[in-house]
C-alpha positions, -999 to +999 in steps of 0.1 A: +151-106-407+131-116-377+109-147-380+073-143-369+063-179-364+056-191-328+070-226-320+061-250-292+094-261-276+079-295-269+076-310-303+083-278-323+046-273-333+034-240-348+007-222-328-015-194-339-020-164-316-037-141-340-064-164-354-084-193-339-067-220-359-042-246-350-009-251-368-005-216-385+021-189-380+013-158-359+019-124-374+015-097-347+012-119-317+047-133-317+075-108-314+112-112-310+130-104-277+165-092-283+183-115-308+162-146-305+142-138-336+112-159-325+090-166-296+089-201-280+058-216-264+071-235-234+054-268-228+074-280-197+067-295-164+059-270-136+090-257-119+114-272-145+141-246-152+148-235-188+179-241-207+206-216-218+195-183-232+184-187-268+183-225-266+147-237-260+142-273-250+135-295-280+118-323-261+083-336-260+066-334-226+034-324-208+020-289-207+023-268-175-001-278-148-024-253-131-026-269-096-003-265-066+021-237-055+030-230-091-004-213-096+002-190-067+035-174-077+035-137-087+039-136-125+037-113-155+001-104-165-012-130-190-044-131-211-063-162-221-061-160-260-088-177-281-075-206-302-083-241-315-063-266-295-047-297-311-067-330-312-066-355-284-033-374-282-011-345-293+020-342-271+008-308-259-019-326-239+007-343-218-012-375-215-045-357-205-077-360-224-101-333-234-126-348-210-103-339-181-098-303-189-087-279-216-055-265-232-054-227-229-031-204-249-018-177-227-002-145-240+020-131-213+032-095-213+066-089-199+066-052-201+093-030-217+110-048-246+094-082-239+059-085-254+036-114-263+052-145-249+028-174-258+023-203-234+002-234-236-013-245-202-034-275-194-062-265-170-082-293-152-120-290-152-132-267-124-098-251-117-086-216-126-061-211-154-025-210-142-004-181-153+029-195-165+062-186-149+090-173-170+123-193-168+156-176-159+167-180-195+136-161-207+142-134-181+178-131-193+165-126-229+143-098-215+172-082-197+193-084-229+166-069-250+163-040-227+200-032-231+194-017-265+228-029-277+239-013-309+263-018-338+292+006-340+284+042-346+311+044-373+336+073-372+364+075-398+393+099-404+393+109-432+355+110-427+331+090-449+315+123-459+348+136-473+347+139-512+384+131-513+383+103-488+413+081-479+446+084-497+466+053-506+496+049-482+482+073-456+467+062-423+429+058-418+415+060-382+385+040-372+365+042-340+329+042-327+311+070-310+312+062-273+278+055-257+266+029-233+248+010-261+278+010-284+307+005-261+292-008-228+294-022-203+256-025-200+238-042-171+201-049-169+180-069-145+146-086-150+124-102-124+093-124-123+080-135-089+108-149-069+133-150-098+157-122-106+182-124-134+210-099-140+228-097-174+259-077-183+272-071-218+308-060-225+323-050-258+349-077-267+361-057-297+352-045-332+361-061-365+365-037-394+361-050-429+378-023-450+365-031-484+399-040-499+400-075-486+416-066-453+399-071-419+412-052-389+404-067-355+404-039-328+404-048-292+382-019-282+362+010-295+392+027-311+407+062-306+390+093-317+410+113-342+421+149-335+437+174-359+470+174-340+475+138-350+472+143-387+495+120-407+501+097-377+486+062-375+459+054-349+474+039-317+446+014-314+426+009-346+438+020-380+444+009-416+462+020-447+450+013-482+477+000-505+458-001-537+427+014-553+394-004-546+369-013-573+348+017-582+370+040-561+348+036-530+354+011-502+325-006-484+334-005-447+317-028-423+322-026-385+310-055-364+308-053-326+316-085-307+294-083-276+301-107-247+270-113-225+269-131-191+238-136-171+229-153-138+199-158-116+174-183-105+201-209-099+213-207-135+240-188-155+251-187-191+274-169-215+265-158-251+280-137-278+263-112-301+275-097-333+261-064-346+272-048-378+270-013-393+283+000-426+298+031-443+314+039-476+348+056-479+363+070-511+398+059-518+421+079-541+457+078-553+480+109-554+504+109-582+533+133-585+549+146-617+585+157-617+588+185-642+623+197-633+650+195-660+683+176-656+712+196-642 
């Protein structure tokens, strides 16, 4: 479940983007990008790079300044969102006082899968509002979100739709339908001003939980079954049930292990992502009865 609260990285303070009140959560204005599950309001010094993807800086520091070259860089379009700023002395003011300027809540649109990145910016009196610059880590999250990575598109032989299902002692084949978003590799690039970040996701393998207590770790997407291979075990990803499962139906979970590397803006990082899909497979037992008489 995705969280909808917006948090300020400097001090971890909740910020409202949908109503003019300070310290509330923000339904609608704070959306997840890829797997982060929450938006982070960056309150960092100008030009300071972000940390690794998905790891916002949990420090207390001044808000971004609006003066100097930082205000001239090309950036994503941002809108000044109405809000009630915190009282004087709050860390978001970065040592400034309300008499010197104002704190502005900017909602920056990244386009594509990245929407509604909130930023708090201190603007001195008489100066235009600075549009915040996305960090390389944030651009990496955008690139990853645009990949559309998917959990396995489960394929089984015998198929899950079969009323008879799998037979104890006979091989079951497991694989995923091959598409870019299910098997990779996938590469996407995101840019903001002078910074360009490229991220590549590769499938490290698929873990199959077969519903009988067994987990099969397959190095790749598996091998698609064909009729001429009936009765033979899969060469790359298979399983055989040894006993009946409770209820006669196995709950099969397939979890893709994605490995993601990104670089750009003088930074690089590696992260993993696990995505799971499920299916149900009937498991039966065949019994034979010898009715021949003794000779």
